C-alpha positions as CSV (number, residue, x, y, z in Angstrom):
1,M,-9.0,-11.9,2.8
2,L,-12.2,-12.0,0.8
3,F,-13.1,-8.8,-0.8
4,S,-16.0,-6.9,0.7
5,R,-17.9,-4.1,-0.9
6,L,-18.3,-0.8,0.8
7,E,-19.7,2.5,-0.6
8,A,-16.8,4.7,-1.6
9,T,-16.5,8.4,-2.2
10,I,-14.6,9.5,-5.3
11,Y,-13.2,13.0,-5.5
12,W,-12.7,14.5,-8.9
13,S,-9.8,16.5,-10.3
14,P,-7.3,16.0,-13.2
15,I,-4.9,13.1,-12.5
16,N,-2.3,11.0,-14.3
17,E,-2.2,7.3,-14.3
18,T,0.9,5.8,-12.6
19,T,2.5,2.9,-14.4
20,L,5.2,0.4,-13.7
21,L,7.8,-1.4,-15.8
22,L,9.1,-4.8,-14.8
23,R,12.3,-5.8,-16.6
24,H,14.7,-7.3,-14.0
25,D,14.4,-10.9,-13.0
26,E,10.9,-11.5,-14.5
27,K,10.7,-15.1,-13.3
28,R,11.5,-14.0,-9.7
29,L,8.9,-11.3,-9.8
30,K,6.3,-13.7,-11.3
31,D,7.1,-16.1,-8.4
32,I,6.5,-13.4,-5.9
33,A,3.2,-12.4,-7.5
34,E,1.9,-16.0,-7.6
35,N,3.2,-17.1,-4.2
36,G,2.3,-13.9,-2.2
37,I,4.2,-11.1,-0.7
38,L,5.4,-13.0,2.4
39,E,7.1,-15.8,0.5
40,G,8.6,-13.3,-1.8
41,Y,10.5,-11.4,0.9
42,T,11.3,-13.9,3.6
43,N,13.8,-16.8,3.8
44,K,11.7,-18.6,6.5
45,C,10.2,-22.0,5.7
46,H,6.3,-22.0,5.7
47,D,6.0,-23.5,9.2
48,E,7.8,-20.5,10.6
49,V,5.8,-17.7,9.1
50,E,2.7,-16.3,10.9
51,F,0.6,-15.8,7.8
52,D,0.8,-15.9,4.1
53,Y,-1.2,-14.6,1.1
54,K,-2.1,-17.9,-0.6
55,E,-5.8,-18.5,-1.0
56,G,-6.5,-22.0,0.2
57,S,-3.4,-22.1,2.4
58,E,-3.7,-23.0,6.1
59,K,-2.2,-19.6,6.8
60,G,-3.9,-17.8,3.9
61,P,-6.3,-14.8,4.1
62,S,-9.4,-16.9,4.6
63,K,-7.7,-18.4,7.7
64,W,-6.1,-15.4,9.3
65,G,-8.9,-14.9,11.7
66,E,-8.5,-18.4,13.1
67,L,-4.7,-18.3,13.6
68,K,-4.7,-16.1,16.7
69,K,-7.5,-14.8,19.0
70,E,-6.3,-11.2,18.5
71,W,-6.7,-11.7,14.8
72,E,-10.5,-12.6,14.9
73,T,-11.4,-9.3,13.2
74,C,-9.9,-10.7,10.0
75,K,-12.7,-13.2,9.9
76,C,-15.6,-11.4,11.8
77,G,-14.9,-7.7,10.8
78,K,-17.6,-5.8,8.9
79,M,-15.4,-3.2,7.3
80,Q,-12.5,-5.2,6.0
81,S,-10.0,-4.1,3.4
82,P,-9.0,-4.4,0.6
83,I,-12.1,-4.0,-1.5
84,D,-13.1,-3.7,-5.2
85,L,-13.7,0.0,-5.8
86,S,-16.7,0.1,-8.2
87,S,-17.4,3.3,-10.1
88,C,-21.1,2.6,-10.1
89,K,-21.2,2.7,-6.3
90,V,-19.5,6.0,-5.6
91,K,-20.7,9.5,-4.5
92,I,-19.0,12.3,-6.5
93,M,-17.6,15.1,-4.4
94,R,-15.9,18.3,-5.5
95,K,-13.7,18.9,-2.4
96,M,-10.6,16.9,-1.4
97,G,-11.4,16.6,2.3
98,H,-7.8,16.8,3.5
99,K,-4.7,18.9,3.4
100,K,-1.2,17.6,3.2
101,H,2.3,18.9,3.7
102,Y,5.3,16.5,3.3
103,K,9.0,17.2,3.6
104,P,12.3,15.3,3.4
105,S,13.5,13.3,6.5
106,N,16.0,10.6,7.3
107,S,14.8,7.2,6.4
108,T,15.6,3.5,6.3
109,I,14.3,0.6,4.2
110,K,13.5,-2.7,5.8
111,N,12.4,-6.2,5.0
112,R,9.6,-6.9,7.4
113,G,8.9,-10.4,6.2
114,H,5.5,-9.7,4.7
115,D,6.6,-6.6,2.8
116,I,9.4,-4.1,2.1
117,S,8.9,-0.9,4.1
118,L,10.5,2.6,3.9
119,Q,10.3,4.2,7.3
120,W,11.0,7.8,8.1
121,H,12.8,8.8,11.3
122,G,11.8,12.3,12.2
123,D,9.2,14.6,10.8
124,A,8.4,13.7,7.2
125,G,5.2,15.8,7.2
126,S,1.5,15.1,7.7
127,I,-2.0,15.4,6.4
128,W,-5.0,17.1,8.1
129,M,-8.4,15.5,7.9
130,N,-11.5,16.5,9.8
131,G,-9.5,18.6,12.2
132,T,-7.1,15.8,13.0
133,K,-3.4,15.7,12.2
134,Y,-1.9,12.4,10.8
135,S,1.9,12.1,10.6
136,L,3.5,10.1,7.8
137,L,5.3,7.1,9.3
138,Q,6.2,4.8,6.4
139,I,5.4,3.5,3.0
140,H,5.4,-0.1,1.8
141,W,4.5,-2.0,-1.4
142,H,2.2,-4.9,-2.3
143,F,2.8,-6.9,-5.5
144,P,0.3,-7.2,-7.2
145,S,-2.1,-4.6,-5.9
146,E,-4.5,-5.4,-3.1
147,H,-7.3,-3.0,-4.1
148,T,-9.0,-3.4,-7.5
149,I,-10.9,-0.8,-9.5
150,N,-14.0,-2.1,-11.3
151,G,-12.5,-5.6,-10.9
152,R,-9.1,-4.6,-12.4
153,R,-6.0,-5.6,-10.4
154,Y,-2.9,-3.5,-10.9
155,A,0.8,-4.5,-11.0
156,L,1.8,-2.8,-7.8
157,E,0.2,-0.9,-4.9
158,L,2.0,1.6,-2.6
159,H,0.7,2.4,0.8
160,M,1.5,5.6,2.7
161,V,0.7,5.0,6.4
162,H,-0.3,8.0,8.5
163,Q,-1.0,7.9,12.2
164,S,-2.9,10.4,14.4
165,T,-0.7,12.5,16.6
166,E,-3.4,12.2,19.3
167,E,-4.7,8.7,19.0
168,K,-2.3,5.9,17.9
169,N,-5.1,3.6,16.8
170,K,-6.4,6.2,14.2
171,K,-4.8,5.8,10.8
172,V,-5.1,7.1,7.3
173,V,-3.5,5.1,4.4
174,K,-3.1,6.7,1.0
175,A,-2.7,4.1,-1.8
176,V,-1.1,4.6,-5.2
177,L,-1.8,1.9,-7.9
178,Y,0.8,1.2,-10.6
179,K,0.4,-0.4,-14.1
180,L,3.1,-1.3,-16.6
181,G,4.8,1.6,-18.3
182,R,7.9,3.8,-18.3
183,P,10.3,4.0,-15.3
184,D,9.2,5.9,-12.2
185,P,12.0,8.1,-10.8
186,F,11.2,7.6,-7.2
187,L,11.0,3.8,-7.5
188,F,14.0,3.7,-9.7
189,T,16.2,5.2,-6.9
190,L,15.1,2.4,-4.5
191,R,15.4,-0.6,-6.9
192,R,18.9,-1.6,-5.7
193,H,17.9,-1.5,-2.1
194,V,14.7,-3.5,-2.7
195,F,16.5,-6.3,-4.4
196,S,19.3,-6.4,-1.8
197,L,16.7,-7.0,0.9
198,I,14.8,-9.9,-0.7
199,D,15.2,-13.1,1.2
200,Q,16.8,-11.2,4.1
201,E,13.9,-10.8,6.6
202,G,14.7,-8.2,9.3
203,A,17.5,-6.6,7.2
204,E,17.6,-2.8,7.1
205,R,19.4,-0.2,5.0
206,N,20.0,3.5,5.7
207,L,18.7,5.7,2.8
208,G,19.4,9.1,4.2
209,M,17.1,12.0,3.3
210,I,14.0,10.9,1.3
211,N,11.3,13.4,0.1
212,P,7.8,11.9,0.2
213,N,6.8,14.5,-2.4
214,Y,8.7,12.6,-5.1
215,I,6.2,9.7,-5.0
216,A,4.4,9.6,-8.3
217,N,0.9,11.1,-8.3
218,M,1.4,12.3,-4.7
219,H,-0.6,15.5,-5.5
220,S,-3.4,13.9,-7.4
221,K,-6.8,15.1,-6.5
222,R,-9.0,12.3,-7.9
223,Y,-9.4,9.4,-5.5
224,Y,-11.6,6.9,-3.7
225,K,-12.1,7.4,0.0
226,Y,-13.7,4.8,2.4
227,K,-13.5,3.4,5.9
228,G,-11.9,0.0,6.1
229,S,-9.1,-1.9,7.9
230,L,-5.5,-2.8,7.9
231,T,-4.9,-5.3,5.1
232,I,-2.7,-7.7,7.2
233,P,-3.4,-9.2,10.7
234,P,-4.7,-8.1,13.1
235,C,-7.0,-6.4,10.4
236,T,-7.8,-3.5,12.7
237,E,-10.8,-1.6,11.5
238,G,-11.5,2.2,11.5
239,V,-8.7,2.9,9.0
240,T,-9.5,5.7,6.5
241,W,-8.4,4.7,3.0
242,I,-7.6,7.2,0.2
243,V,-7.0,5.3,-3.0
244,N,-5.8,7.3,-6.1
245,K,-8.2,7.0,-9.0
246,K,-6.3,6.4,-12.3
247,E,-7.6,7.2,-15.8
248,D,-5.7,9.8,-17.6
249,N,-2.8,8.2,-19.6
250,G,-1.2,11.5,-20.6
251,K,1.8,11.0,-18.3
252,L,2.9,7.4,-18.3
253,V,5.1,6.5,-15.4
254,K,7.6,4.4,-14.5
255,L,9.6,1.6,-12.8
256,L,10.2,-0.3,-9.7
257,F,12.6,-3.0,-10.9
258,L,15.2,-2.7,-13.7
């Protein structure tokens, strides 16, 4: 999907920059980065997949809106994500705008073909925004990052997907961007499960109790906020995005793959 530019809001408060270290199977990871998330996580041949991430491909981002009628928003939408978050186009705010409360809950990790997703089964907590409660449903990863900041693309992007308890079509997605650095404890605990699921579309593993609060920079208070869309078909718009802003290098983090 071509990047569009939307005015974003950046909220200011001290933060640490999340980083990522890639050591294991570097050629494999490089292939995933070059060929797209879908090809990296599925064992289907190209004719069997519904969409891919290759620019110029017949099923790539620029063609998503033509593959199915219900995906037309991918082509015609006016508030499409991801975007490049430009610091020169932001409005500085002093208040966060939402409250959050996360807690441990039973979870599974699954290869969904286009990504690897950790899903909570039960109450894993929620965030409150503008008087609406959004429950945390799942997290997933994109490698490399989908959003960019001032044109810079990061090594990895984690999405925390929240859904309104009143309207299922209302979603809030919190994004954490990772760069190269020292191992991240949360990602480290998942590395074995992630690699066991590659090339096994539909496969699922039970993880037991997982605490969302262990995600790096979960409590950061400096971030971009904008109205956009889902980043995969059907590219539904009206999604509120909260993308962590990374600048302070005082606490280098961490690792997905070892």
